[in-house]
C-alpha positions in Angstrom: 103.9 88.6 130.9 104.0 91.0 128.0 107.3 91.6 126.2 108.9 94.8 125.0 111.6 95.7 122.5 114.6 97.7 123.7 113.2 100.8 122.0 110.2 100.6 124.4 112.3 100.3 127.6 113.2 103.6 129.3 116.5 102.8 131.1 119.8 104.6 131.6 123.1 102.9 132.4 122.1 99.4 130.9 123.8 96.3 132.2 123.2 92.8 130.7 123.9 89.6 132.7 124.3 86.5 130.6 123.2 83.9 133.1 124.2 80.3 132.2 122.3 78.9 135.2 118.9 80.1 133.8 120.0 80.3 130.1 118.6 83.8 130.0 119.7 87.4 129.6 118.9 89.9 132.4 118.8 93.6 131.7 119.2 96.1 134.5 119.5 99.9 134.6 118.6 103.2 136.1 114.9 103.8 136.0 114.4 106.8 133.6 111.3 108.2 135.2 112.9 109.6 138.4 116.6 109.5 137.7 117.2 113.1 138.8 114.3 114.1 141.0 111.9 112.7 143.6 111.9 109.7 145.8 113.7 106.7 144.3 111.6 103.7 143.3 114.2 100.9 143.1 115.5 98.8 140.3 113.7 96.6 137.7 114.9 93.8 135.6 113.9 92.6 132.1 114.4 89.0 130.9 115.1 87.7 127.4 116.2 84.5 125.6 117.1 86.2 122.3 118.0 89.9 123.1 115.0 90.9 121.0 111.9 90.5 123.2 112.2 91.4 126.9 109.7 90.3 129.5 109.2 92.8 132.4 109.6 95.0 134.2 110.1 92.7 137.2 110.8 94.5 140.5 114.4 93.4 141.4 115.0 95.8 144.3 112.6 97.9 146.4 114.1 99.6 149.4 113.1 98.4 152.8 111.8 101.1 155.3 115.2 101.4 157.1 117.3 101.6 153.9 119.8 104.5 154.3 119.1 106.2 150.9 116.0 107.7 149.3 117.1 109.2 146.0 119.4 108.8 142.9 119.3 105.0 142.7 121.8 104.6 139.8 123.6 102.1 137.6 122.9 98.6 138.9 125.3 95.9 137.8 124.6 92.2 138.7 127.2 89.5 139.0 127.1 85.8 139.9 129.7 85.1 142.6 130.0 82.2 145.0 126.6 80.8 144.3 124.7 84.1 144.9 123.9 87.2 142.8 125.3 90.6 143.8 124.2 94.0 142.7 126.6 97.0 142.7 124.6 100.2 142.6 124.9 103.9 143.7 122.6 105.7 146.2 122.1 109.1 147.7 120.4 110.7 150.7 120.1 114.2 152.1 123.3 115.1 154.1 125.0 111.9 152.9 127.6 111.5 150.2 126.6 109.4 147.2 128.1 106.0 147.4 128.2 102.6 145.8 126.8 99.7 147.9 126.2 96.0 147.3 123.0 94.1 147.5 122.5 90.4 147.2 119.9 87.8 146.1 119.5 84.1 145.4 118.1 84.8 141.9 119.0 87.3 139.2 115.3 88.5 139.4 115.8 89.3 143.1 114.5 90.4 145.4 117.9 92.0 146.2 118.6 93.1 149.8 121.2 95.6 151.0 124.4 94.3 152.6 124.9 97.5 154.5 126.4 101.0 153.9 128.4 101.9 150.8 131.9 100.5 150.3 133.1 103.8 148.8 134.7 106.3 151.3 131.9 107.9 153.3 133.2 111.4 152.8 133.7 111.1 149.1 131.0 111.7 146.5 131.2 108.5 144.5 129.2 106.5 141.9 129.2 103.7 139.3 131.1 101.0 141.1 131.9 98.0 138.9 133.4 94.6 139.7 136.8 93.5 138.5 138.5 90.2 139.3 142.3 90.2 139.0 144.6 87.5 137.8 144.8 86.0 141.3 141.0 85.7 141.6 140.8 88.6 144.0 137.8 91.0 143.6 138.1 94.7 143.2 135.7 97.6 142.8 136.4 100.3 140.3 134.4 103.5 140.9 134.3 107.2 140.1 134.8 110.1 142.4 132.5 112.9 141.2 133.5 116.1 139.6 131.0 117.8 142.0 133.6 117.3 144.7 136.9 117.3 143.0 136.2 119.3 139.8 138.4 116.9 137.6 136.6 113.6 138.0 138.7 110.7 139.2 138.7 107.0 138.7 139.7 104.6 141.6 140.1 100.9 142.4 139.8 99.3 145.8 140.2 95.7 146.8 137.2 93.9 148.2 136.9 91.2 150.8 136.0 87.8 149.2 132.4 88.0 150.5 131.9 91.7 149.5 131.3 92.8 153.1 134.2 95.3 153.2 137.3 96.6 151.6 141.1 96.0 151.9 143.5 98.9 152.0 143.0 102.3 150.5 141.6 103.3 147.1 144.1 103.5 144.3 143.9 106.5 141.9 143.9 105.2 138.4 143.5 108.5 136.4 141.7 111.8 136.1 139.1 112.6 133.4 141.2 115.4 131.9 144.0 113.0 131.1 142.0 111.6 128.2 142.6 113.7 125.0 139.0 113.4 123.9 137.3 114.8 127.1 136.0 118.3 127.3 135.7 120.5 130.4 132.6 122.4 131.1 131.2 125.0 133.6 132.4 128.6 134.0 135.9 127.6 134.7 136.0 125.0 131.9 137.8 122.7 134.4 134.9 120.4 135.3 135.5 116.9 133.9 133.1 113.9 134.3 134.1 110.3 135.1 131.2 107.9 134.6 130.4 104.3 134.1 133.7 102.3 134.2 133.6 98.7 132.9 136.6 96.4 132.6 137.1 94.2 129.6 140.1 92.0 128.7 140.9 91.4 125.0 141.9 88.0 123.7 145.5 89.2 123.7 145.3 89.7 127.5 145.3 93.5 127.2 143.1 95.1 129.9 140.7 97.8 128.7 138.4 100.1 130.6 135.3 101.5 129.0 134.2 104.8 130.7 132.2 107.8 129.8 132.6 111.6 129.9 131.7 114.6 127.8 133.5 114.9 124.5 133.3 117.2 121.5 129.8 116.0 120.5 128.3 115.4 124.0 128.2 112.4 126.2 130.6 109.8 124.8 132.2 106.4 125.6 136.0 106.1 125.6 138.6 103.4 126.1 141.5 103.4 128.6 144.3 100.8 128.5 146.4 99.3 131.3 150.0 99.2 130.3 150.7 96.6 132.9 147.6 94.5 132.2 146.7 95.0 135.9 144.0 97.1 137.4 146.5 99.5 139.0 147.8 100.5 135.6 149.4 102.8 134.6 146.5 103.8 132.3 146.7 105.4 128.9 143.7 106.7 126.7 142.7 106.1 123.1 142.7 109.5 121.4 139.1 109.2 120.1 136.0 107.7 121.8 134.5 104.4 120.8 131.1 106.1 120.7 131.3 109.8 120.1 127.9 111.4 120.1 125.2 111.5 122.7 125.4 108.1 124.3 127.5 106.1 126.7 127.8 104.3 130.1 128.6 101.1 128.3 129.5 97.5 129.2 130.4 94.4 127.2 128.7 91.0 127.6 129.1 87.7 125.7 126.1 86.0 124.1 125.3 82.3 124.4 126.7 82.0 120.9 130.0 83.5 121.8 129.6 87.0 120.3 130.7 90.1 122.3 128.0 92.7 122.6 128.2 96.3 123.8 125.3 98.0 125.4 125.0 101.7 126.1 122.1 104.2 126.6 121.4 106.6 123.8 120.5 109.4 123.4 121.6 111.0 126.7 118.5 113.2 127.3 115.4 112.6 129.4 113.0 111.0 128.6 114.4 109.5 125.4 117.2 107.3 126.7 117.0 103.7 125.6 119.3 100.6 125.8 121.1 100.1 122.5 123.0 97.0 121.4 126.1 96.8 119.2 128.2 93.9 118.0 131.7 94.5 119.5 134.4 93.4 117.1 138.0 92.9 118.2 140.7 93.4 115.6 144.4 93.7 116.5 143.8 95.3 119.8 141.1 97.6 118.4 137.4 97.5 119.3 134.9 98.5 116.7 131.1 98.4 117.0 128.4 97.5 114.6 124.7 98.5 115.3 122.4 95.5 116.0 118.8 95.9 114.9 
């Protein structure tokens, strides 16, 4: 199979799984060709041993004929849990609210199969669910409620059953997008604020951070929120300036086999030029800084 460099891979919302079972890196993301319009294709995966050359695309998910959604297949994230692989991803259909559902497979390459309807509330427009495991080992899903429905985008967390087949209790509101000092409203009212792409990351000090994206002064950006309690329920505060300020975002952090922390985002944020980009993520006294990786 031919390999590609990241600069040749057209994906939004990149997610990298470091899989110790296979000793490989697996790159997932939103397919750039039909992200906004047309029938959805599914999700692909690329595989690498060095983060430089990526084999693929390999079809990781293709919807079965009775799958409930037919468009806007967005932001797949894959986790190894209980001996299987689980993909969190967002989907949409005519007359149905966008929601995050879970798919499962025996291999990180798939094929992934749906576990049922979305786990986000059926009457909420939601997207970008991500997995968080708390200090007791209990799984949660953090997700966004869209500005399209609530104007000021919201961030929520909800407990999951251990087998990811359902939820426990009601969603907990963590914050609204306008609470971050770096976010900018848009639209005629100036009151529309985006919440996108949450990802949880714990520093070596134990401090719990959330990477998330919105519109800032220079376009799409990646910011940092901090849990004052160290727990998913917060309360959450926001760094005054984004980690990545201009025309890129929807990030996540993964650890390499050599122990380095890496940040991946897509940049720029315009179709059809989006590409996965890697940065070295450096932790220093509670601060994260990033250094471009060639």
